[in-house]
C-alpha positions in Angstrom: 99.4 156.7 115.5 98.3 156.5 112.2 98.0 159.1 109.8 95.3 158.9 107.4 95.5 160.9 104.0 92.5 161.4 102.2 93.6 161.6 98.3 90.5 162.7 96.7 86.8 164.3 97.8 85.1 161.0 96.7 87.3 159.1 99.0 85.7 160.7 102.2 83.5 157.8 102.9 85.7 155.2 102.6 88.5 156.8 104.7 85.5 157.2 107.0 84.4 153.4 107.5 87.8 152.4 107.3 88.9 155.0 110.3 86.0 153.5 112.1 86.6 150.1 111.6 90.2 150.6 112.8 88.7 152.1 116.2 86.5 149.1 116.7 89.7 146.9 116.6 91.5 149.2 118.7 89.9 151.8 120.6 92.0 154.3 121.8 94.5 154.0 118.8 95.6 157.8 117.8 94.7 158.7 114.1 95.2 162.0 112.3 93.7 162.8 109.3 95.0 165.1 106.8 94.1 165.8 103.0 90.5 166.1 101.4 88.9 166.2 104.6 87.1 169.7 104.8 83.6 169.5 106.3 83.8 165.6 107.4 82.5 164.7 110.9 85.3 163.0 112.3 84.8 160.1 115.0 85.5 161.4 118.6 89.2 161.4 119.6 90.3 161.5 115.7 92.3 164.8 115.2 92.3 166.9 112.1 95.0 168.6 110.6 96.8 170.1 107.2 98.6 168.0 105.0 102.5 169.1 105.0 103.6 171.4 101.9 105.2 169.6 98.8 108.9 169.7 100.5 111.0 167.3 102.1 111.5 169.8 105.0 107.8 170.3 105.5 107.3 166.1 105.6 110.1 165.9 107.8 108.6 168.4 110.5 105.1 166.9 110.1 106.4 163.5 110.9 108.8 164.8 113.7 105.3 166.3 114.9 103.2 163.6 114.8 105.3 160.7 114.8 103.1 158.3 113.1 103.7 154.4 112.8 102.0 154.1 110.0 101.0 156.5 106.9 97.7 155.4 105.3 96.6 157.0 101.7 92.7 156.3 100.9 91.8 157.1 97.4 93.2 157.3 94.2 96.0 160.0 94.0 96.3 162.2 91.0 99.7 163.9 90.4 98.8 167.1 92.2 97.2 165.5 95.4 100.1 162.6 95.8 101.9 163.9 98.7 105.4 162.7 97.1 107.6 164.8 99.7 105.7 162.7 102.5 105.9 159.6 101.0 110.0 159.6 100.0 110.4 161.2 103.8 108.2 158.2 105.5 110.0 155.8 103.4 113.5 156.9 104.0 112.5 156.9 107.7 110.9 153.4 107.9 107.4 154.5 108.5 105.1 151.8 106.8 103.1 153.3 103.9 99.8 151.6 102.4 98.0 152.7 99.7 94.2 151.8 99.8 91.0 152.2 97.7 92.9 153.5 94.5 91.3 152.9 91.3 94.1 152.9 88.7 92.1 151.5 85.7 88.5 151.6 84.1 86.8 148.8 83.4 88.3 146.5 80.7 91.5 148.0 81.8 91.9 151.5 80.2 94.3 153.7 81.8 92.0 156.5 83.8 91.8 159.7 81.6 94.5 161.6 83.6 97.9 162.3 82.5 100.7 160.9 84.8 104.1 160.2 83.6 104.8 156.6 84.1 108.1 156.6 85.7 106.9 159.5 87.8 104.0 156.7 89.3 106.2 153.9 89.3 108.5 155.7 91.6 106.2 157.0 93.9 104.7 153.6 94.4 107.6 151.9 95.0 107.1 154.1 98.5 104.3 151.5 99.2 105.1 148.3 100.9 101.5 147.5 100.5 98.7 148.4 97.9 95.1 147.6 98.3 93.1 148.1 94.9 89.5 147.1 94.7 89.6 145.2 91.6 91.4 143.0 89.4 91.8 145.9 86.6 93.4 147.8 88.9 95.9 145.0 89.9 96.5 144.1 86.4 97.1 147.6 85.2 99.7 147.8 88.1 101.2 144.6 87.2 101.9 146.0 83.3 103.4 149.0 85.0 105.8 146.6 86.4 104.5 147.6 90.2 105.9 144.6 92.6 103.8 141.9 92.4 103.9 141.0 96.2 103.0 144.6 97.3 99.6 144.7 95.3 96.5 143.0 96.8 93.0 142.8 95.3 91.2 143.5 98.5 87.5 145.0 97.1 86.0 148.2 97.4 85.1 149.7 101.1 81.5 150.5 100.9 78.9 152.0 103.1 77.0 148.6 104.9 73.6 148.4 103.3 71.2 148.5 106.1 68.1 146.3 105.4 64.9 148.3 105.3 62.7 147.2 108.4 59.2 145.9 108.1 56.6 144.5 111.0 57.2 141.0 111.2 53.8 140.2 112.6 52.8 142.0 108.8 54.9 139.9 107.1 54.1 136.4 108.2 50.4 137.5 108.0 50.7 138.2 104.4 52.9 135.5 103.7 50.3 132.9 104.7 47.5 134.5 102.9 49.7 134.3 99.9 50.9 130.8 100.6 52.2 129.4 97.2 50.9 132.2 94.7 54.2 133.6 92.4 55.0 137.0 93.7 57.0 140.0 92.1 56.9 143.5 93.0 57.4 146.7 90.8 59.0 149.3 92.8 58.5 152.9 92.2 56.9 152.8 88.5 56.9 156.0 86.6 53.9 156.9 84.9 55.7 156.0 81.5 56.0 152.5 82.9 53.0 151.9 83.8 51.7 150.2 80.9 55.0 148.5 80.4 54.7 146.5 83.8 50.8 145.7 83.3 51.8 144.6 79.5 54.4 142.3 81.3 52.1 141.0 84.2 49.1 140.5 81.5 51.7 138.3 79.9 53.0 136.2 82.6 49.7 135.2 83.8 49.1 133.5 80.7 51.7 131.2 81.9 51.4 131.6 85.6 47.6 132.3 86.2 47.9 132.7 90.0 50.7 135.2 89.7 50.2 138.3 91.9 51.8 142.2 91.1 52.5 144.2 94.0 53.0 147.6 92.6 54.3 150.7 94.1 54.2 153.6 91.7 56.7 156.7 91.7 53.8 159.0 92.2 51.5 158.1 95.4 48.5 159.6 93.2 48.7 157.6 90.2 47.4 154.6 92.4 43.9 155.2 91.5 44.3 155.2 87.9 46.4 152.1 88.1 44.0 150.3 89.8 41.4 151.3 87.1 43.7 150.4 84.1 44.0 146.7 85.8 39.9 146.5 85.8 39.7 148.0 82.4 42.1 144.8 81.2 39.5 142.7 83.1 41.6 141.9 86.0 41.1 142.6 89.4 42.9 145.0 91.5 43.3 145.6 95.3 44.7 149.0 97.1 46.4 148.6 100.3 45.5 151.9 101.2 42.0 151.0 101.4 42.8 148.1 103.1 41.7 145.7 100.3 43.2 142.2 100.6 45.3 140.3 98.0 42.8 137.7 98.1 43.0 134.5 95.4 41.0 136.1 92.7 43.3 139.5 93.1 46.2 140.1 90.1 47.4 143.3 91.2 47.9 144.6 94.5 48.7 148.6 94.3 50.5 149.9 97.3 51.3 153.6 97.9 53.2 153.9 101.3 57.3 153.8 100.8 57.8 152.9 104.6 56.6 149.1 103.7 59.0 148.9 101.2 60.9 146.4 103.2 57.9 144.4 103.8 57.5 144.1 99.9 60.9 143.1 98.9 60.5 140.6 101.7 57.8 138.8 100.2 58.4 139.2 96.6 61.1 136.7 95.3 61.9 139.3 92.3 61.8 143.0 91.9 61.5 145.2 88.8 63.2 148.2 89.1 61.0 150.8 87.9 62.6 154.0 86.0 65.3 151.7 84.4 63.0 151.0 81.0 63.2 154.6 80.1 65.9 156.8 80.0 65.7 160.0 81.8 63.7 158.5 85.0 64.9 158.2 88.1 65.0 154.9 90.0 65.7 153.5 93.5 69.0 151.9 94.5 69.2 147.8 93.6 70.7 147.3 96.7 67.6 147.8 98.9 65.7 144.5 97.5 69.6 142.8 97.1 69.6 143.2 100.8 66.4 141.5 101.4 66.7 138.1 99.1 64.7 139.6 96.4 66.1 138.8 92.8 66.6 142.2 90.6 65.2 142.6 87.4 66.0 146.0 85.5 65.9 147.9 82.1 69.0 149.3 80.2 68.6 152.8 81.8 70.5 152.3 85.0 73.0 155.5 84.7 71.7 156.6 88.3 73.1 153.2 90.1 75.3 152.4 87.3 78.4 151.3 89.7 75.8 149.0 91.9 74.4 147.4 88.7 77.8 146.5 87.3 78.6 144.8 90.5 75.3 143.1 90.6 75.7 141.8 87.1 79.5 140.9 87.9 78.0 139.0 90.4 75.2 137.2 88.7 72.9 138.4 91.1 70.6 140.5 88.2 68.6 140.2 85.2 68.4 142.8 82.2 65.3 143.1 79.9 64.5 146.1 77.5 61.0 145.1 76.5 57.6 144.4 78.1 57.7 140.7 76.6 61.3 140.1 77.8 60.1 141.5 81.2 57.4 139.2 81.5 59.7 135.9 80.1 62.2 137.0 82.8 59.5 137.0 85.3 58.0 133.8 84.6 61.3 132.3 84.4 62.2 133.6 87.8 59.4 131.5 89.1 61.4 128.9 89.7 62.7 128.5 92.8 66.0 127.7 92.1 66.9 130.3 89.7 65.3 133.0 91.5 67.6 131.6 95.1 70.7 131.6 92.9 70.4 135.2 91.9 69.4 136.3 95.2 72.1 134.4 96.5 74.5 136.0 94.5 73.3 139.1 95.6 73.4 138.4 99.2 76.9 137.2 99.2 77.9 140.4 97.3 76.4 142.7 100.1 77.5 140.8 102.8 81.4 140.6 101.5 81.0 144.7 101.0 80.3 144.7 104.8 83.8 142.9 105.5 86.0 145.1 103.5 86.2 147.7 105.9 87.0 145.4 109.1 89.5 143.1 106.6 91.5 145.9 105.6 91.6 147.8 109.1 93.1 144.4 110.4 95.8 144.4 107.5 96.7 147.9 108.3 96.9 147.3 112.3 98.9 144.1 111.3 101.5 145.8 109.5 101.9 148.6 112.1 102.5 146.2 114.4 104.7 144.5 112.5 106.8 147.3 111.8 106.9 148.0 115.3 108.3 144.7 116.1 111.2 144.9 113.5 111.8 148.2 114.8 112.1 146.8 118.5 114.6 144.1 116.8 116.6 146.7 115.4 116.8 149.0 118.2 
């Protein structure tokens, strides 16, 4: 039996992914969930109950009722959410305690903006036999606090696996043959305020790569006709997907409108511009969509909506940032080189594939610690 305590609402998704990973590795294992679990749809067979009150007697009664072989805390516990009595009593009864998915430091190593006396935190953390933190900044902060280094491990963060957007393989193959060696880039969900920026960048890029094709998906589908007209007014030829026009060799811009075909364009375009990231206040799509399909990501400075994902992509060397139409054109042309774009796409794929394995690796560690504790208990008995 494993007791999973969700320490914060934002940790619910991670806790559920971890629970599912544990069940995949060991079907039928008993799991009871406590803490911030209201409204959570638990997997079949997983039970939910209230966390014990903050007294030693309540914690002792809880442990007697459930007899967990391991207690797992998920998420960044704060002073009011840390089940201190449960930690103390579980440690006293030699029940293994693990803390996972807990970020103790903001980027750069600064302490998180909530008050927690260091002596209290140090005593609470001493109850855990293993602490799995998502990043090096948290590990460094715990080291400065004086946490036992052999108990702190950097595991990465549990994230929902990114499912690649689908496409029809026959359609992809036919378009790939038609485009053959043409350099292609894709501008996705471009708001009206960025349309001229993207077209300016493409016009400049055409001076250096005259066969380049821009695939442009406007944020608002009814802008397609106006965008095609603007392309023609610049002296270039546009084709519209909804009119069944083809991206022939003399077409410089293919305007597409159907979001259900995103998987097709991400697969065909080695480079994707994330529309809505040049101008603050606009919304944009997740950069993990193209990353999962091998398209290198270029974006502007307005990334608040997906800031954490962009930060991870930047850290992995999987994206490029630009702030002006001229710079955008330069980046697009630079990334035409197969070795340049392949490096970004490979880094993005590695990051996403690594995310997919974190929950399973963590689940294996949880089960190994539980089994080891059970074996030691058997020897002592």
